[in-house]
RODO-2510 file (C-alpha; in nm, 4 decimals, decimal comma):
residues 231
     n   res          X          Y          Z
     1     f     2,7438     0,7963     0,4767
     2     l     2,5896     1,0255     0,2135
     3     s     2,9474     1,1452     0,1069
     4     q     3,0340     0,7629     0,0125
     5     v     2,7314     0,7346    -0,2262
     6     d     2,7129     1,0848    -0,3508
     7     s     3,0887     1,1560    -0,4158
     8     t     3,0121     1,4423    -0,6706
     9     n     2,7952     1,6244    -0,3898
    10     a     2,5323     1,6391    -0,6467
    11     g     2,2758     1,5922    -0,3576
    12     r     2,1041     1,2996    -0,4754
    13     v     2,1660     0,9432    -0,4683
    14     l     2,0640     0,7072    -0,7624
    15     a     1,8917     0,3763    -0,6823
    16     s     2,1814     0,1710    -0,8156
    17     d     2,4394     0,3236    -0,5787
    18     a     2,2186     0,3328    -0,2868
    19     a     2,1380    -0,0482    -0,3398
    20     v     2,4971    -0,1359    -0,3302
    21     f     2,5766     0,0627    -0,0082
    22     l     2,2487    -0,0240     0,1621
    23     k     2,3376    -0,3907     0,1177
    24     k     2,6265    -0,3625     0,3509
    25     s     2,3668    -0,3363     0,6184
    26     g     2,3314    -0,6933     0,6420
    27     l     1,9477    -0,6676     0,6237
    28     t     1,7677    -0,8869     0,3396
    29     d     1,6587    -0,7743     0,0080
    30     l     1,3037    -0,7935     0,1204
    31     v     1,3528    -0,5364     0,4010
    32     l     1,5609    -0,3230     0,1910
    33     g     1,2922    -0,2877    -0,0742
    34     k     1,0553    -0,1889     0,1851
    35     i     1,3007     0,0756     0,3166
    36     w     1,3731     0,2060    -0,0516
    37     d     0,9667     0,2230    -0,0861
    38     l     0,9360     0,4182     0,2098
    39     a     1,2304     0,6622     0,1343
    40     d     1,1543     0,7163    -0,2216
    41     t     0,7837     0,8248    -0,1732
    42     e     0,7622     0,9546    -0,5211
    43     g     0,8943     0,6512    -0,7019
    44     k     1,1485     0,8425    -0,8854
    45     g     1,4293     0,6176    -0,8388
    46     i     1,6715     0,9035    -0,6932
    47     l     1,6987     0,9983    -0,3128
    48     n     1,7786     1,3422    -0,2068
    49     k     1,9796     1,4317     0,1022
    50     q     1,6500     1,4095     0,3160
    51     e     1,4995     1,0858     0,1768
    52     f     1,8389     0,9157     0,2045
    53     f     1,8710     1,0172     0,5919
    54     v     1,5261     0,8591     0,6197
    55     a     1,6468     0,5302     0,4494
    56     l     1,9471     0,5389     0,7051
    57     r     1,7511     0,5717     0,9828
    58     l     1,4884     0,2738     0,8663
    59     v     1,8173     0,0749     0,8462
    60     a     1,9063     0,1424     1,1673
    61     c     1,5307     0,0594     1,3100
    62     a     1,5436    -0,2834     1,1259
    63     q     1,8861    -0,3467     1,2839
    64     n     1,7619    -0,2872     1,6200
    65     g     1,4441    -0,4961     1,5746
    66     l     1,1978    -0,1996     1,5238
    67     d     0,9281    -0,1904     1,2472
    68     v     1,0230    -0,0750     0,9001
    69     s     0,7802     0,2020     0,9072
    70     l     0,7438     0,5866     0,9004
    71     s     0,6136     0,5697     1,2506
    72     s     0,9327     0,4384     1,3721
    73     l     1,1509     0,7212     1,2636
    74     n     1,1009     0,9345     1,5923
    75     l     1,2068     0,6424     1,7765
    76     p     1,5566     0,6636     1,9721
    77     v     1,8090     0,4150     1,7824
    78     p     2,1881     0,3993     1,7654
    79     p     2,3132     0,4980     1,4144
    80     p     2,2989     0,2353     1,1421
    81     r     2,6103    -0,0063     1,0918
    82     f     2,7335    -0,1284     0,7811
    83     t     3,0002    -0,4026     0,7013
    84     d     3,2559    -0,1803     0,5358
    85     t     3,5821    -0,0774     0,5901
    86     s     3,5308     0,2824     0,5139
    87     s     3,2365     0,2929     0,7284
    88     p     3,2774     0,5259     1,0408
    89     l     3,0936     0,2798     1,2704
    90     l     3,2817    -0,0327     1,3095
    91     l     3,3237    -0,2029     1,6598
    92     s     3,7018    -0,1633     1,7040
    93     g     3,9089    -0,3692     1,9492
    94     t     3,7068    -0,6863     1,9390
    95     a     3,7672    -0,9829     1,7272
    96     s     3,4519    -1,1501     1,5965
    97     s     3,5918    -1,4913     1,7428
    98     d     3,6159    -1,3438     2,0849
    99     l     3,2459    -1,2472     2,1033
   100     p     3,0647    -1,5037     2,3227
   101     w     2,7839    -1,6848     2,1380
   102     a     2,4344    -1,6006     2,2807
   103     v     2,3049    -1,9474     2,3016
   104     k     2,4272    -2,0723     2,6379
   105     l     2,5650    -2,4406     2,6760
   106     e     2,2979    -2,5852     2,8653
   107     d     2,0448    -2,4528     2,6016
   108     k     2,2617    -2,6004     2,3243
   109     v     2,2367    -2,9475     2,4798
   110     k     1,8613    -2,9364     2,4681
   111     y     1,8460    -2,7929     2,1185
   112     d     2,1003    -3,0656     2,0109
   113     a     1,8892    -3,3272     2,1542
   114     i     1,5796    -3,1964     1,9317
   115     f     1,7875    -3,1716     1,6392
   116     d     1,9044    -3,5421     1,6748
   117     s     1,5345    -3,6502     1,7191
   118     l     1,4300    -3,5018     1,3767
   119     n     1,6733    -3,7458     1,1974
   120     p     1,9176    -3,5336     1,0307
   121     v     2,0973    -3,6526     0,7073
   122     n     2,4615    -3,5819     0,6853
   123     g     2,4361    -3,3618     0,9954
   124     l     2,1584    -3,1327     0,8209
   125     l     1,7691    -3,0945     0,8571
   126     s     1,5673    -2,9991     0,5563
   127     g     1,3064    -2,7408     0,5760
   128     d     1,0320    -2,9932     0,5748
   129     k     1,1696    -3,1476     0,8916
   130     v     1,2186    -2,8382     1,0556
   131     k     0,8769    -2,6788     0,9830
   132     p     0,6767    -2,8991     1,2315
   133     v     0,8780    -2,7809     1,5037
   134     l     0,8542    -2,4287     1,4168
   135     l     0,4815    -2,4243     1,3592
   136     n     0,4673    -2,5992     1,7194
   137     s     0,5464    -2,2723     1,8785
   138     k     0,2234    -2,1137     1,7441
   139     l     0,4182    -1,7986     1,6491
   140     p     0,2953    -1,6048     1,3554
   141     v     0,4043    -1,7352     1,0178
   142     d     0,5887    -1,4226     0,9183
   143     i     0,8073    -1,4492     1,2400
   144     l     0,8821    -1,8030     1,1658
   145     g     0,9780    -1,7038     0,8236
   146     r     1,2348    -1,4542     0,9589
   147     v     1,3435    -1,7100     1,2097
   148     w     1,4103    -1,9451     0,9282
   149     e     1,5887    -1,6884     0,7228
   150     l     1,8051    -1,5688     0,9935
   151     s     1,9012    -1,9186     1,1217
   152     d     1,9961    -2,0570     0,7492
   153     i     2,3078    -1,8672     0,7604
   154     d     2,4825    -1,9985     0,4615
   155     r     2,1505    -2,0044     0,2636
   156     d     2,1547    -2,3607     0,1631
   157     g     1,7923    -2,4405     0,2517
   158     m     1,8973    -2,6637     0,5422
   159     l     1,9964    -2,6168     0,8907
   160     d     2,3076    -2,7864     1,0516
   161     r     2,3109    -2,8417     1,4354
   162     d     2,4410    -2,4754     1,5058
   163     e     2,1978    -2,2940     1,2562
   164     f     1,9210    -2,4962     1,4265
   165     a     2,0253    -2,3953     1,7831
   166     v     2,0018    -2,0251     1,6428
   167     a     1,6397    -2,0894     1,5227
   168     m     1,5475    -2,2370     1,8711
   169     f     1,7031    -1,9508     2,0433
   170     l     1,5172    -1,6973     1,8405
   171     v     1,1679    -1,8840     1,8808
   172     y     1,2168    -1,9011     2,2473
   173     c     1,2925    -1,5410     2,2533
   174     a     1,0025    -1,4483     2,0246
   175     l     0,7759    -1,6655     2,2991
   176     e     0,9192    -1,4516     2,5672
   177     k     0,7795    -1,1347     2,3431
   178     e     1,0983    -1,0327     2,2661
   179     p     1,1140    -0,8892     1,9025
   180     v     1,3009    -1,1048     1,6411
   181     p     1,5845    -0,8915     1,4719
   182     m     1,5664    -0,8081     1,1021
   183     s     1,9411    -0,9130     1,0688
   184     l     2,1361    -1,1788     1,2573
   185     p     2,3207    -1,0079     1,5581
   186     a     2,7015    -1,0735     1,5564
   187     a     2,6640    -1,2434     1,8967
   188     l     2,4043    -1,4997     1,7492
   189     v     2,6287    -1,6040     1,4577
   190     p     2,7663    -1,9470     1,5600
   191     p     3,1568    -1,9429     1,6149
   192     s     3,1814    -2,2079     1,3515
   193     k     3,0298    -1,9688     1,0904
   194     r     3,2280    -1,6420     1,1880
   195     k     3,4635    -1,5091     0,9244
   196     p     3,7875    -1,3304     1,0386
   197     l     3,7657    -0,9919     0,8971
   198     s     4,0529    -0,8325     0,6839
   199     v     4,0620    -0,5314     0,8950
   200     p     4,2747    -0,5918     1,2067
   201     g     4,0827    -0,5256     1,5347
   202     a     3,7865    -0,4346     1,3803
   203     m     3,4465    -0,6253     1,3491
   204     p     3,1154    -0,5299     1,1803
   205     l     2,8357    -0,5488     1,4148
   206     i     2,6179    -0,7012     1,1593
   207     p     2,7447    -1,0064     0,9580
   208     s     2,6735    -1,0090     0,5957
   209     s     2,5728    -1,3100     0,4136
   210     t     2,7583    -1,3956     0,0904
   211     k     2,4813    -1,5056    -0,0988
   212     e     2,1174    -1,3531    -0,1270
   213     s     1,8619    -1,6206    -0,2003
   214     h     1,5052    -1,6546    -0,0819
   215     q     1,3908    -1,9415    -0,2861
   216     s     1,4997    -2,1780    -0,0101
   217     l     1,2550    -2,0463     0,2386
   218     p     1,0183    -2,3334     0,3558
   219     p     0,6503    -2,2837     0,4113
   220     v     0,6829    -2,1860     0,7566
   221     g     0,5661    -2,2058     1,1042
   222     i     0,9232    -2,4839     1,7543
   223     l     0,8466    -2,6418     2,0663
   224     a     0,6340    -2,4363     2,2814
   225     a     0,8436    -2,3298     2,5893
   226     k     0,6608    -2,5215     2,8175
   227     t     0,7033    -2,8771     2,6319
   228     p     0,9389    -3,0721     2,8156
   229     l     1,2497    -3,1567     2,5978
   230     t     1,3360    -3,5017     2,7543
   231     q     1,1143    -3,6840     2,4867
***
């Protein structure tokens, strides 16, 4: 990874080069900014080899749902993953479309019923309509913010039926005390939103969003797990 951003073997990585490379991790700008701040301890805008390795390890922590903090550096995590054809860590032999969707069919039926009850317009729910459902879960606002960000896959400030199912799935996971990941796992990307990769037989583990925008985030806050869904 270092040789990809430090082609001249200078032993240092410029902020601009690092930013382009780290974006391929599929993490949000917010998370990547935090990672940079932790790695570039002296704020000099350049990372040496050791600091770049710290950044890579923090990317791996974020991709595996761990806290982005220096205390996570010693935790065992698999290497970071980047959506780039020259990356040594592409999951080979699996087409994205073959990966089963993590949302089970019986759960999808329940989520669809909630979706329809919220009066979608043209098959879409605005943030204002989703917000009360999210707040119903009583989960911390920062967690719900991440749920929204991960489920609004096309970054249009609205959720369609499949995106809403992703949001519900993440909320129920969080209610079961499972950590909400920092970036959307490939298995959670709805089949309708998976893009075929140009590399035959290879698929990035972390889907990358084409547009980065955070202004569409609604003020955040789903149904508590025990609420009957029949209503």
